[in-house]
PyMOL Python script that loads the backbone (N, CA, C, O; Angstrom):
from pymol import cmd

cmd.read_pdbstr("""\
ATOM      1  N   MET A   1     -13.995 -23.951 -11.473  1.00  0.00           N
ATOM      2  CA  MET A   1     -12.587 -23.949 -11.720  1.00  0.00           C
ATOM      3  C   MET A   1     -12.029 -22.589 -11.330  1.00  0.00           C
ATOM      4  O   MET A   1     -12.607 -21.549 -11.644  1.00  0.00           O
ATOM      5  N   VAL A   2     -10.911 -22.617 -10.651  1.00  0.00           N
ATOM      6  CA  VAL A   2     -10.303 -21.385 -10.139  1.00  0.00           C
ATOM      7  C   VAL A   2      -9.005 -21.105 -10.888  1.00  0.00           C
ATOM      8  O   VAL A   2      -8.114 -21.950 -10.971  1.00  0.00           O
ATOM      9  N   PHE A   3      -8.928 -19.904 -11.424  1.00  0.00           N
ATOM     10  CA  PHE A   3      -7.723 -19.429 -12.090  1.00  0.00           C
ATOM     11  C   PHE A   3      -7.006 -18.463 -11.164  1.00  0.00           C
ATOM     12  O   PHE A   3      -7.590 -17.472 -10.726  1.00  0.00           O
ATOM     13  N   GLY A   4      -5.751 -18.740 -10.863  1.00  0.00           N
ATOM     14  CA  GLY A   4      -4.930 -17.750 -10.193  1.00  0.00           C
ATOM     15  C   GLY A   4      -4.508 -16.726 -11.233  1.00  0.00           C
ATOM     16  O   GLY A   4      -4.240 -17.078 -12.381  1.00  0.00           O
ATOM     17  N   VAL A   5      -4.449 -15.464 -10.839  1.00  0.00           N
ATOM     18  CA  VAL A   5      -4.084 -14.397 -11.770  1.00  0.00           C
ATOM     19  C   VAL A   5      -2.855 -13.680 -11.251  1.00  0.00           C
ATOM     20  O   VAL A   5      -2.818 -13.235 -10.103  1.00  0.00           O
ATOM     21  N   LYS A   6      -1.850 -13.572 -12.103  1.00  0.00           N
ATOM     22  CA  LYS A   6      -0.600 -12.896 -11.761  1.00  0.00           C
ATOM     23  C   LYS A   6      -0.298 -11.879 -12.851  1.00  0.00           C
ATOM     24  O   LYS A   6      -0.262 -12.217 -14.034  1.00  0.00           O
ATOM     25  N   TYR A   7      -0.084 -10.642 -12.448  1.00  0.00           N
ATOM     26  CA  TYR A   7       0.363  -9.607 -13.380  1.00  0.00           C
ATOM     27  C   TYR A   7       1.883  -9.528 -13.321  1.00  0.00           C
ATOM     28  O   TYR A   7       2.485  -9.799 -12.283  1.00  0.00           O
ATOM     29  N   CYS A   8       2.498  -9.156 -14.437  1.00  0.00           N
ATOM     30  CA  CYS A   8       3.934  -8.877 -14.424  1.00  0.00           C
ATOM     31  C   CYS A   8       4.147  -7.560 -13.683  1.00  0.00           C
ATOM     32  O   CYS A   8       3.184  -6.950 -13.220  1.00  0.00           O
ATOM     33  N   GLY A   9       5.372  -7.126 -13.570  1.00  0.00           N
ATOM     34  CA  GLY A   9       5.678  -5.889 -12.850  1.00  0.00           C
ATOM     35  C   GLY A   9       5.277  -4.618 -13.572  1.00  0.00           C
ATOM     36  O   GLY A   9       5.245  -3.550 -12.962  1.00  0.00           O
ATOM     37  N   GLY A  10       4.972  -4.710 -14.854  1.00  0.00           N
ATOM     38  CA  GLY A  10       4.492  -3.560 -15.604  1.00  0.00           C
ATOM     39  C   GLY A  10       5.560  -2.573 -16.022  1.00  0.00           C
ATOM     40  O   GLY A  10       5.271  -1.389 -16.195  1.00  0.00           O
ATOM     41  N   CYS A  11       6.791  -3.038 -16.187  1.00  0.00           N
ATOM     42  CA  CYS A  11       7.878  -2.112 -16.525  1.00  0.00           C
ATOM     43  C   CYS A  11       7.827  -1.638 -17.975  1.00  0.00           C
ATOM     44  O   CYS A  11       8.390  -0.592 -18.301  1.00  0.00           O
ATOM     45  N   ASN A  12       7.156  -2.398 -18.855  1.00  0.00           N
ATOM     46  CA  ASN A  12       7.133  -2.029 -20.271  1.00  0.00           C
ATOM     47  C   ASN A  12       5.799  -2.414 -20.926  1.00  0.00           C
ATOM     48  O   ASN A  12       5.797  -3.086 -21.957  1.00  0.00           O
ATOM     49  N   PRO A  13       4.659  -1.997 -20.339  1.00  0.00           N
ATOM     50  CA  PRO A  13       3.368  -2.437 -20.892  1.00  0.00           C
ATOM     51  C   PRO A  13       3.098  -1.838 -22.269  1.00  0.00           C
ATOM     52  O   PRO A  13       3.322  -0.652 -22.510  1.00  0.00           O
ATOM     53  N   ARG A  14       2.613  -2.689 -23.158  1.00  0.00           N
ATOM     54  CA  ARG A  14       2.322  -2.256 -24.527  1.00  0.00           C
ATOM     55  C   ARG A  14       0.828  -2.256 -24.819  1.00  0.00           C
ATOM     56  O   ARG A  14       0.410  -1.966 -25.939  1.00  0.00           O
ATOM     57  N   TYR A  15       0.024  -2.583 -23.810  1.00  0.00           N
ATOM     58  CA  TYR A  15      -1.430  -2.549 -23.930  1.00  0.00           C
ATOM     59  C   TYR A  15      -1.996  -2.390 -22.521  1.00  0.00           C
ATOM     60  O   TYR A  15      -1.270  -2.521 -21.536  1.00  0.00           O
ATOM     61  N   ASP A  16      -3.282  -2.111 -22.432  1.00  0.00           N
ATOM     62  CA  ASP A  16      -3.930  -1.910 -21.135  1.00  0.00           C
ATOM     63  C   ASP A  16      -4.286  -3.275 -20.550  1.00  0.00           C
ATOM     64  O   ASP A  16      -5.310  -3.860 -20.903  1.00  0.00           O
ATOM     65  N   ARG A  17      -3.449  -3.768 -19.668  1.00  0.00           N
ATOM     66  CA  ARG A  17      -3.625  -5.109 -19.100  1.00  0.00           C
ATOM     67  C   ARG A  17      -4.880  -5.214 -18.253  1.00  0.00           C
ATOM     68  O   ARG A  17      -5.532  -6.259 -18.240  1.00  0.00           O
ATOM     69  N   THR A  18      -5.229  -4.145 -17.543  1.00  0.00           N
ATOM     70  CA  THR A  18      -6.420  -4.167 -16.691  1.00  0.00           C
ATOM     71  C   THR A  18      -7.678  -4.302 -17.536  1.00  0.00           C
ATOM     72  O   THR A  18      -8.552  -5.110 -17.220  1.00  0.00           O
ATOM     73  N   THR A  19      -7.778  -3.528 -18.597  1.00  0.00           N
ATOM     74  CA  THR A  19      -8.934  -3.629 -19.491  1.00  0.00           C
ATOM     75  C   THR A  19      -8.994  -5.009 -20.132  1.00  0.00           C
ATOM     76  O   THR A  19     -10.073  -5.585 -20.271  1.00  0.00           O
ATOM     77  N   PHE A  20      -7.851  -5.536 -20.517  1.00  0.00           N
ATOM     78  CA  PHE A  20      -7.771  -6.879 -21.095  1.00  0.00           C
ATOM     79  C   PHE A  20      -8.361  -7.893 -20.123  1.00  0.00           C
ATOM     80  O   PHE A  20      -9.235  -8.676 -20.494  1.00  0.00           O
ATOM     81  N   PHE A  21      -7.887  -7.881 -18.881  1.00  0.00           N
ATOM     82  CA  PHE A  21      -8.350  -8.855 -17.897  1.00  0.00           C
ATOM     83  C   PHE A  21      -9.820  -8.650 -17.556  1.00  0.00           C
ATOM     84  O   PHE A  21     -10.552  -9.626 -17.396  1.00  0.00           O
ATOM     85  N   ASP A  22     -10.263  -7.412 -17.442  1.00  0.00           N
ATOM     86  CA  ASP A  22     -11.681  -7.145 -17.170  1.00  0.00           C
ATOM     87  C   ASP A  22     -12.568  -7.737 -18.263  1.00  0.00           C
ATOM     88  O   ASP A  22     -13.629  -8.291 -17.974  1.00  0.00           O
ATOM     89  N   THR A  23     -12.140  -7.622 -19.501  1.00  0.00           N
ATOM     90  CA  THR A  23     -12.903  -8.182 -20.617  1.00  0.00           C
ATOM     91  C   THR A  23     -12.937  -9.702 -20.545  1.00  0.00           C
ATOM     92  O   THR A  23     -13.984 -10.310 -20.767  1.00  0.00           O
ATOM     93  N   VAL A  24     -11.813 -10.314 -20.240  1.00  0.00           N
ATOM     94  CA  VAL A  24     -11.758 -11.774 -20.107  1.00  0.00           C
ATOM     95  C   VAL A  24     -12.712 -12.231 -19.005  1.00  0.00           C
ATOM     96  O   VAL A  24     -13.458 -13.191 -19.195  1.00  0.00           O
ATOM     97  N   LYS A  25     -12.695 -11.561 -17.863  1.00  0.00           N
ATOM     98  CA  LYS A  25     -13.593 -11.928 -16.756  1.00  0.00           C
ATOM     99  C   LYS A  25     -15.058 -11.844 -17.175  1.00  0.00           C
ATOM    100  O   LYS A  25     -15.845 -12.742 -16.878  1.00  0.00           O
ATOM    101  N   LYS A  26     -15.416 -10.781 -17.855  1.00  0.00           N
ATOM    102  CA  LYS A  26     -16.811 -10.596 -18.276  1.00  0.00           C
ATOM    103  C   LYS A  26     -17.250 -11.661 -19.272  1.00  0.00           C
ATOM    104  O   LYS A  26     -18.402 -12.095 -19.257  1.00  0.00           O
ATOM    105  N   ARG A  27     -16.345 -12.075 -20.123  1.00  0.00           N
ATOM    106  CA  ARG A  27     -16.695 -13.051 -21.158  1.00  0.00           C
ATOM    107  C   ARG A  27     -16.559 -14.500 -20.698  1.00  0.00           C
ATOM    108  O   ARG A  27     -16.939 -15.421 -21.422  1.00  0.00           O
ATOM    109  N   CYS A  28     -16.021 -14.705 -19.500  1.00  0.00           N
ATOM    110  CA  CYS A  28     -15.854 -16.061 -18.953  1.00  0.00           C
ATOM    111  C   CYS A  28     -16.472 -16.138 -17.557  1.00  0.00           C
ATOM    112  O   CYS A  28     -15.762 -16.394 -16.585  1.00  0.00           O
ATOM    113  N   PRO A  29     -17.781 -15.920 -17.445  1.00  0.00           N
ATOM    114  CA  PRO A  29     -18.400 -15.912 -16.114  1.00  0.00           C
ATOM    115  C   PRO A  29     -18.367 -17.269 -15.417  1.00  0.00           C
ATOM    116  O   PRO A  29     -18.558 -17.348 -14.203  1.00  0.00           O
ATOM    117  N   GLU A  30     -18.129 -18.331 -16.175  1.00  0.00           N
ATOM    118  CA  GLU A  30     -18.075 -19.667 -15.587  1.00  0.00           C
ATOM    119  C   GLU A  30     -16.776 -19.919 -14.826  1.00  0.00           C
ATOM    120  O   GLU A  30     -16.681 -20.878 -14.060  1.00  0.00           O
ATOM    121  N   ALA A  31     -15.791 -19.075 -15.031  1.00  0.00           N
ATOM    122  CA  ALA A  31     -14.495 -19.229 -14.354  1.00  0.00           C
ATOM    123  C   ALA A  31     -14.417 -18.290 -13.158  1.00  0.00           C
ATOM    124  O   ALA A  31     -14.955 -17.183 -13.178  1.00  0.00           O
ATOM    125  N   GLU A  32     -13.743 -18.751 -12.129  1.00  0.00           N
ATOM    126  CA  GLU A  32     -13.480 -17.899 -10.962  1.00  0.00           C
ATOM    127  C   GLU A  32     -12.021 -17.460 -11.041  1.00  0.00           C
ATOM    128  O   GLU A  32     -11.121 -18.284 -11.203  1.00  0.00           O
ATOM    129  N   PHE A  33     -11.801 -16.160 -10.925  1.00  0.00           N
ATOM    130  CA  PHE A  33     -10.453 -15.607 -10.989  1.00  0.00           C
ATOM    131  C   PHE A  33     -10.078 -15.037  -9.630  1.00  0.00           C
ATOM    132  O   PHE A  33     -10.844 -14.281  -9.032  1.00  0.00           O
ATOM    133  N   GLN A  34      -8.894 -15.405  -9.145  1.00  0.00           N
ATOM    134  CA  GLN A  34      -8.390 -14.897  -7.867  1.00  0.00           C
ATOM    135  C   GLN A  34      -6.956 -14.430  -8.069  1.00  0.00           C
ATOM    136  O   GLN A  34      -6.147 -15.104  -8.706  1.00  0.00           O
ATOM    137  N   TYR A  35      -6.660 -13.260  -7.512  1.00  0.00           N
ATOM    138  CA  TYR A  35      -5.270 -12.812  -7.565  1.00  0.00           C
ATOM    139  C   TYR A  35      -4.429 -13.771  -6.732  1.00  0.00           C
ATOM    140  O   TYR A  35      -4.838 -14.185  -5.647  1.00  0.00           O
ATOM    141  N   VAL A  36      -3.269 -14.117  -7.239  1.00  0.00           N
ATOM    142  CA  VAL A  36      -2.406 -15.127  -6.629  1.00  0.00           C
ATOM    143  C   VAL A  36      -2.032 -14.749  -5.198  1.00  0.00           C
ATOM    144  O   VAL A  36      -1.654 -13.615  -4.905  1.00  0.00           O
ATOM    145  N   GLN A  37      -2.153 -15.736  -4.327  1.00  0.00           N
ATOM    146  CA  GLN A  37      -1.774 -15.608  -2.922  1.00  0.00           C
ATOM    147  C   GLN A  37      -0.809 -16.747  -2.585  1.00  0.00           C
ATOM    148  O   GLN A  37      -0.898 -17.828  -3.166  1.00  0.00           O
ATOM    149  N   PRO A  38       0.113 -16.506  -1.648  1.00  0.00           N
ATOM    150  CA  PRO A  38       1.025 -17.585  -1.249  1.00  0.00           C
ATOM    151  C   PRO A  38       0.262 -18.740  -0.604  1.00  0.00           C
ATOM    152  O   PRO A  38      -0.782 -18.544   0.018  1.00  0.00           O
ATOM    153  N   GLU A  39       0.790 -19.913  -0.760  1.00  0.00           N
ATOM    154  CA  GLU A  39       0.261 -21.110  -0.103  1.00  0.00           C
ATOM    155  C   GLU A  39      -1.092 -21.567  -0.648  1.00  0.00           C
ATOM    156  O   GLU A  39      -1.739 -22.416  -0.035  1.00  0.00           O
ATOM    157  N   VAL A  40      -1.529 -21.031  -1.767  1.00  0.00           N
ATOM    158  CA  VAL A  40      -2.793 -21.442  -2.380  1.00  0.00           C
ATOM    159  C   VAL A  40      -2.473 -22.179  -3.675  1.00  0.00           C
ATOM    160  O   VAL A  40      -1.615 -21.752  -4.448  1.00  0.00           O
ATOM    161  N   THR A  41      -3.168 -23.289  -3.905  1.00  0.00           N
ATOM    162  CA  THR A  41      -3.011 -24.035  -5.145  1.00  0.00           C
ATOM    163  C   THR A  41      -4.201 -23.729  -6.049  1.00  0.00           C
ATOM    164  O   THR A  41      -5.352 -23.768  -5.614  1.00  0.00           O
ATOM    165  N   TYR A  42      -3.910 -23.426  -7.303  1.00  0.00           N
ATOM    166  CA  TYR A  42      -4.943 -23.047  -8.262  1.00  0.00           C
ATOM    167  C   TYR A  42      -5.142 -24.141  -9.303  1.00  0.00           C
ATOM    168  O   TYR A  42      -4.225 -24.904  -9.605  1.00  0.00           O
ATOM    169  N   ASP A  43      -6.353 -24.206  -9.844  1.00  0.00           N
ATOM    170  CA  ASP A  43      -6.623 -25.165 -10.918  1.00  0.00           C
ATOM    171  C   ASP A  43      -5.809 -24.813 -12.159  1.00  0.00           C
ATOM    172  O   ASP A  43      -5.224 -25.687 -12.799  1.00  0.00           O
ATOM    173  N   HIS A  44      -5.778 -23.529 -12.487  1.00  0.00           N
ATOM    174  CA  HIS A  44      -5.032 -23.024 -13.639  1.00  0.00           C
ATOM    175  C   HIS A  44      -4.441 -21.675 -13.261  1.00  0.00           C
ATOM    176  O   HIS A  44      -4.827 -21.077 -12.256  1.00  0.00           O
ATOM    177  N   LEU A  45      -3.507 -21.202 -14.069  1.00  0.00           N
ATOM    178  CA  LEU A  45      -2.850 -19.923 -13.804  1.00  0.00           C
ATOM    179  C   LEU A  45      -2.903 -19.052 -15.051  1.00  0.00           C
ATOM    180  O   LEU A  45      -2.603 -19.509 -16.154  1.00  0.00           O
ATOM    181  N   LEU A  46      -3.288 -17.789 -14.865  1.00  0.00           N
ATOM    182  CA  LEU A  46      -3.270 -16.796 -15.935  1.00  0.00           C
ATOM    183  C   LEU A  46      -2.235 -15.744 -15.576  1.00  0.00           C
ATOM    184  O   LEU A  46      -2.336 -15.086 -14.541  1.00  0.00           O
ATOM    185  N   VAL A  47      -1.243 -15.592 -16.437  1.00  0.00           N
ATOM    186  CA  VAL A  47      -0.187 -14.610 -16.229  1.00  0.00           C
ATOM    187  C   VAL A  47      -0.374 -13.509 -17.271  1.00  0.00           C
ATOM    188  O   VAL A  47      -0.247 -13.745 -18.472  1.00  0.00           O
ATOM    189  N   VAL A  48      -0.678 -12.302 -16.789  1.00  0.00           N
ATOM    190  CA  VAL A  48      -0.944 -11.172 -17.679  1.00  0.00           C
ATOM    191  C   VAL A  48       0.325 -10.331 -17.764  1.00  0.00           C
ATOM    192  O   VAL A  48       0.639  -9.552 -16.864  1.00  0.00           O
ATOM    193  N   CYS A  49       1.038 -10.508 -18.858  1.00  0.00           N
ATOM    194  CA  CYS A  49       2.307  -9.811 -19.074  1.00  0.00           C
ATOM    195  C   CYS A  49       2.084  -8.615 -19.996  1.00  0.00           C
ATOM    196  O   CYS A  49       1.208  -8.642 -20.860  1.00  0.00           O
ATOM    197  N   GLY A  50       2.874  -7.576 -19.808  1.00  0.00           N
ATOM    198  CA  GLY A  50       2.706  -6.360 -20.587  1.00  0.00           C
ATOM    199  C   GLY A  50       3.484  -6.313 -21.882  1.00  0.00           C
ATOM    200  O   GLY A  50       3.224  -5.460 -22.731  1.00  0.00           O
ATOM    201  N   CYS A  51       4.443  -7.223 -22.048  1.00  0.00           N
ATOM    202  CA  CYS A  51       5.260  -7.191 -23.264  1.00  0.00           C
ATOM    203  C   CYS A  51       5.737  -8.607 -23.602  1.00  0.00           C
ATOM    204  O   CYS A  51       5.558  -9.523 -22.800  1.00  0.00           O
ATOM    205  N   PRO A  52       6.330  -8.793 -24.756  1.00  0.00           N
ATOM    206  CA  PRO A  52       6.742 -10.129 -25.197  1.00  0.00           C
ATOM    207  C   PRO A  52       7.816 -10.811 -24.351  1.00  0.00           C
ATOM    208  O   PRO A  52       7.999 -12.022 -24.479  1.00  0.00           O
ATOM    209  N   SER A  53       8.527 -10.088 -23.500  1.00  0.00           N
ATOM    210  CA  SER A  53       9.559 -10.757 -22.693  1.00  0.00           C
ATOM    211  C   SER A  53       8.953 -11.710 -21.669  1.00  0.00           C
ATOM    212  O   SER A  53       9.616 -12.660 -21.254  1.00  0.00           O
ATOM    213  N   ARG A  54       7.725 -11.482 -21.257  1.00  0.00           N
ATOM    214  CA  ARG A  54       6.977 -12.364 -20.339  1.00  0.00           C
ATOM    215  C   ARG A  54       7.823 -12.795 -19.145  1.00  0.00           C
ATOM    216  O   ARG A  54       7.959 -13.986 -18.863  1.00  0.00           O
ATOM    217  N   CYS A  55       8.382 -11.822 -18.456  1.00  0.00           N
ATOM    218  CA  CYS A  55       9.363 -12.099 -17.407  1.00  0.00           C
ATOM    219  C   CYS A  55       8.777 -12.283 -16.005  1.00  0.00           C
ATOM    220  O   CYS A  55       9.537 -12.413 -15.045  1.00  0.00           O
ATOM    221  N   ALA A  56       7.469 -12.296 -15.859  1.00  0.00           N
ATOM    222  CA  ALA A  56       6.867 -12.461 -14.530  1.00  0.00           C
ATOM    223  C   ALA A  56       7.348 -13.765 -13.894  1.00  0.00           C
ATOM    224  O   ALA A  56       7.336 -14.818 -14.532  1.00  0.00           O
ATOM    225  N   ASP A  57       7.768 -13.684 -12.643  1.00  0.00           N
ATOM    226  CA  ASP A  57       8.247 -14.868 -11.922  1.00  0.00           C
ATOM    227  C   ASP A  57       7.055 -15.643 -11.368  1.00  0.00           C
ATOM    228  O   ASP A  57       6.318 -15.144 -10.518  1.00  0.00           O
ATOM    229  N   ILE A  58       6.876 -16.852 -11.853  1.00  0.00           N
ATOM    230  CA  ILE A  58       5.776 -17.689 -11.379  1.00  0.00           C
ATOM    231  C   ILE A  58       6.295 -18.968 -10.722  1.00  0.00           C
ATOM    232  O   ILE A  58       5.534 -19.908 -10.493  1.00  0.00           O
ATOM    233  N   SER A  59       7.575 -18.995 -10.425  1.00  0.00           N
ATOM    234  CA  SER A  59       8.217 -20.220  -9.938  1.00  0.00           C
ATOM    235  C   SER A  59       7.650 -20.728  -8.614  1.00  0.00           C
ATOM    236  O   SER A  59       7.733 -21.925  -8.341  1.00  0.00           O
ATOM    237  N   LYS A  60       7.087 -19.869  -7.798  1.00  0.00           N
ATOM    238  CA  LYS A  60       6.584 -20.297  -6.488  1.00  0.00           C
ATOM    239  C   LYS A  60       5.068 -20.437  -6.442  1.00  0.00           C
ATOM    240  O   LYS A  60       4.498 -20.681  -5.379  1.00  0.00           O
ATOM    241  N   ILE A  61       4.421 -20.284  -7.579  1.00  0.00           N
ATOM    242  CA  ILE A  61       2.966 -20.395  -7.621  1.00  0.00           C
ATOM    243  C   ILE A  61       2.587 -21.851  -7.849  1.00  0.00           C
ATOM    244  O   ILE A  61       3.117 -22.512  -8.742  1.00  0.00           O
ATOM    245  N   GLN A  62       1.670 -22.337  -7.034  1.00  0.00           N
ATOM    246  CA  GLN A  62       1.237 -23.723  -7.118  1.00  0.00           C
ATOM    247  C   GLN A  62       0.021 -23.820  -8.033  1.00  0.00           C
ATOM    248  O   GLN A  62      -1.004 -23.181  -7.797  1.00  0.00           O
ATOM    249  N   VAL A  63       0.154 -24.628  -9.074  1.00  0.00           N
ATOM    250  CA  VAL A  63      -0.936 -24.786 -10.037  1.00  0.00           C
ATOM    251  C   VAL A  63      -1.032 -26.246 -10.457  1.00  0.00           C
ATOM    252  O   VAL A  63      -0.021 -26.894 -10.728  1.00  0.00           O
ATOM    253  N   ILE A  64      -2.252 -26.754 -10.509  1.00  0.00           N
ATOM    254  CA  ILE A  64      -2.486 -28.150 -10.871  1.00  0.00           C
ATOM    255  C   ILE A  64      -2.523 -28.336 -12.383  1.00  0.00           C
ATOM    256  O   ILE A  64      -1.936 -29.276 -12.920  1.00  0.00           O
ATOM    257  N   GLY A  65      -3.215 -27.434 -13.056  1.00  0.00           N
ATOM    258  CA  GLY A  65      -3.450 -27.577 -14.496  1.00  0.00           C
ATOM    259  C   GLY A  65      -2.539 -26.721 -15.347  1.00  0.00           C
ATOM    260  O   GLY A  65      -1.322 -26.691 -15.163  1.00  0.00           O
ATOM    261  N   ASP A  66      -3.160 -26.030 -16.279  1.00  0.00           N
ATOM    262  CA  ASP A  66      -2.422 -25.271 -17.288  1.00  0.00           C
ATOM    263  C   ASP A  66      -2.052 -23.867 -16.828  1.00  0.00           C
ATOM    264  O   ASP A  66      -2.718 -23.270 -15.982  1.00  0.00           O
ATOM    265  N   THR A  67      -0.975 -23.363 -17.409  1.00  0.00           N
ATOM    266  CA  THR A  67      -0.554 -21.974 -17.215  1.00  0.00           C
ATOM    267  C   THR A  67      -0.698 -21.259 -18.547  1.00  0.00           C
ATOM    268  O   THR A  67      -0.185 -21.714 -19.570  1.00  0.00           O
ATOM    269  N   PHE A  68      -1.401 -20.134 -18.524  1.00  0.00           N
ATOM    270  CA  PHE A  68      -1.623 -19.325 -19.717  1.00  0.00           C
ATOM    271  C   PHE A  68      -0.894 -18.008 -19.542  1.00  0.00           C
ATOM    272  O   PHE A  68      -1.198 -17.241 -18.628  1.00  0.00           O
ATOM    273  N   LYS A  69       0.072 -17.740 -20.420  1.00  0.00           N
ATOM    274  CA  LYS A  69       0.805 -16.467 -20.397  1.00  0.00           C
ATOM    275  C   LYS A  69       0.366 -15.649 -21.596  1.00  0.00           C
ATOM    276  O   LYS A  69       0.494 -16.088 -22.738  1.00  0.00           O
ATOM    277  N   VAL A  70      -0.153 -14.459 -21.332  1.00  0.00           N
ATOM    278  CA  VAL A  70      -0.543 -13.567 -22.419  1.00  0.00           C
ATOM    279  C   VAL A  70       0.329 -12.324 -22.361  1.00  0.00           C
ATOM    280  O   VAL A  70       0.699 -11.852 -21.286  1.00  0.00           O
ATOM    281  N   SER A  71       0.650 -11.803 -23.545  1.00  0.00           N
ATOM    282  CA  SER A  71       1.531 -10.638 -23.590  1.00  0.00           C
ATOM    283  C   SER A  71       1.096  -9.595 -24.619  1.00  0.00           C
ATOM    284  O   SER A  71       1.803  -8.617 -24.860  1.00  0.00           O
ATOM    285  N   GLU A  72      -0.075  -9.812 -25.224  1.00  0.00           N
ATOM    286  CA  GLU A  72      -0.587  -8.812 -26.157  1.00  0.00           C
ATOM    287  C   GLU A  72      -2.093  -8.999 -26.330  1.00  0.00           C
ATOM    288  O   GLU A  72      -2.625 -10.092 -26.142  1.00  0.00           O
ATOM    289  N   GLU A  73      -2.760  -7.915 -26.689  1.00  0.00           N
ATOM    290  CA  GLU A  73      -4.217  -7.933 -26.831  1.00  0.00           C
ATOM    291  C   GLU A  73      -4.706  -8.949 -27.845  1.00  0.00           C
ATOM    292  O   GLU A  73      -5.792  -9.506 -27.685  1.00  0.00           O
ATOM    293  N   SER A  74      -3.936  -9.195 -28.868  1.00  0.00           N
ATOM    294  CA  SER A  74      -4.373 -10.109 -29.925  1.00  0.00           C
ATOM    295  C   SER A  74      -4.554 -11.547 -29.428  1.00  0.00           C
ATOM    296  O   SER A  74      -5.106 -12.378 -30.149  1.00  0.00           O
ATOM    297  N   GLN A  75      -4.105 -11.849 -28.229  1.00  0.00           N
ATOM    298  CA  GLN A  75      -4.241 -13.197 -27.671  1.00  0.00           C
ATOM    299  C   GLN A  75      -5.569 -13.408 -26.946  1.00  0.00           C
ATOM    300  O   GLN A  75      -5.833 -14.502 -26.448  1.00  0.00           O
ATOM    301  N   MET A  76      -6.404 -12.374 -26.882  1.00  0.00           N
ATOM    302  CA  MET A  76      -7.622 -12.457 -26.086  1.00  0.00           C
ATOM    303  C   MET A  76      -8.576 -13.551 -26.554  1.00  0.00           C
ATOM    304  O   MET A  76      -9.023 -14.357 -25.738  1.00  0.00           O
ATOM    305  N   GLU A  77      -8.895 -13.602 -27.826  1.00  0.00           N
ATOM    306  CA  GLU A  77      -9.879 -14.578 -28.309  1.00  0.00           C
ATOM    307  C   GLU A  77      -9.413 -16.006 -28.073  1.00  0.00           C
ATOM    308  O   GLU A  77     -10.204 -16.860 -27.672  1.00  0.00           O
ATOM    309  N   GLN A  78      -8.141 -16.270 -28.317  1.00  0.00           N
ATOM    310  CA  GLN A  78      -7.607 -17.612 -28.070  1.00  0.00           C
ATOM    311  C   GLN A  78      -7.665 -17.953 -26.588  1.00  0.00           C
ATOM    312  O   GLN A  78      -8.017 -19.074 -26.221  1.00  0.00           O
ATOM    313  N   LEU A  79      -7.324 -17.000 -25.741  1.00  0.00           N
ATOM    314  CA  LEU A  79      -7.376 -17.228 -24.296  1.00  0.00           C
ATOM    315  C   LEU A  79      -8.797 -17.546 -23.855  1.00  0.00           C
ATOM    316  O   LEU A  79      -9.011 -18.497 -23.104  1.00  0.00           O
ATOM    317  N   ILE A  80      -9.760 -16.774 -24.305  1.00  0.00           N
ATOM    318  CA  ILE A  80     -11.156 -17.003 -23.924  1.00  0.00           C
ATOM    319  C   ILE A  80     -11.613 -18.382 -24.383  1.00  0.00           C
ATOM    320  O   ILE A  80     -12.305 -19.083 -23.645  1.00  0.00           O
ATOM    321  N   THR A  81     -11.236 -18.771 -25.576  1.00  0.00           N
ATOM    322  CA  THR A  81     -11.566 -20.109 -26.070  1.00  0.00           C
ATOM    323  C   THR A  81     -10.969 -21.176 -25.165  1.00  0.00           C
ATOM    324  O   THR A  81     -11.647 -22.140 -24.811  1.00  0.00           O
ATOM    325  N   GLU A  82      -9.708 -21.012 -24.790  1.00  0.00           N
ATOM    326  CA  GLU A  82      -9.035 -21.984 -23.911  1.00  0.00           C
ATOM    327  C   GLU A  82      -9.709 -22.059 -22.542  1.00  0.00           C
ATOM    328  O   GLU A  82      -9.903 -23.150 -22.006  1.00  0.00           O
ATOM    329  N   ILE A  83     -10.060 -20.925 -21.982  1.00  0.00           N
ATOM    330  CA  ILE A  83     -10.715 -20.913 -20.669  1.00  0.00           C
ATOM    331  C   ILE A  83     -12.051 -21.636 -20.740  1.00  0.00           C
ATOM    332  O   ILE A  83     -12.371 -22.433 -19.858  1.00  0.00           O
ATOM    333  N   LYS A  84     -12.821 -21.372 -21.760  1.00  0.00           N
ATOM    334  CA  LYS A  84     -14.142 -21.992 -21.898  1.00  0.00           C
ATOM    335  C   LYS A  84     -14.051 -23.503 -22.114  1.00  0.00           C
ATOM    336  O   LYS A  84     -15.016 -24.219 -21.845  1.00  0.00           O
ATOM    337  N   GLN A  85     -12.915 -23.994 -22.592  1.00  0.00           N
ATOM    338  CA  GLN A  85     -12.727 -25.432 -22.796  1.00  0.00           C
ATOM    339  C   GLN A  85     -12.339 -26.152 -21.510  1.00  0.00           C
ATOM    340  O   GLN A  85     -12.323 -27.383 -21.486  1.00  0.00           O
ATOM    341  N   ARG A  86     -12.029 -25.432 -20.454  1.00  0.00           N
ATOM    342  CA  ARG A  86     -11.596 -26.065 -19.205  1.00  0.00           C
ATOM    343  C   ARG A  86     -12.777 -26.498 -18.388  1.00  0.00           C
ATOM    344  O   ARG A  86     -12.606 -27.051 -17.301  1.00  0.00           O
TER     345      ARG A  86
END
""", "prot")
cmd.dss("prot")
cmd.show_as("cartoon", "prot")
cmd.util.cbc("prot")
cmd.orient("prot")
């Protein structure tokens, strides 16, 4: 299963998004993560937002399954559980 990964613009980050995503990747080796590219369709989408406004534009990203938007570190365990269930 392939997850497209999109970061927000980072205008107001309240946690270290890179460390967050690195941890998710390490704990979910069964998933393949690819940074979003145009014209590619993904099984699922992970949007790593830096704050609660979650303003990243994902309108042109093609995704078949679920979209997961995270905006704080406390969402990590739930996200990992969701990824492992896919």
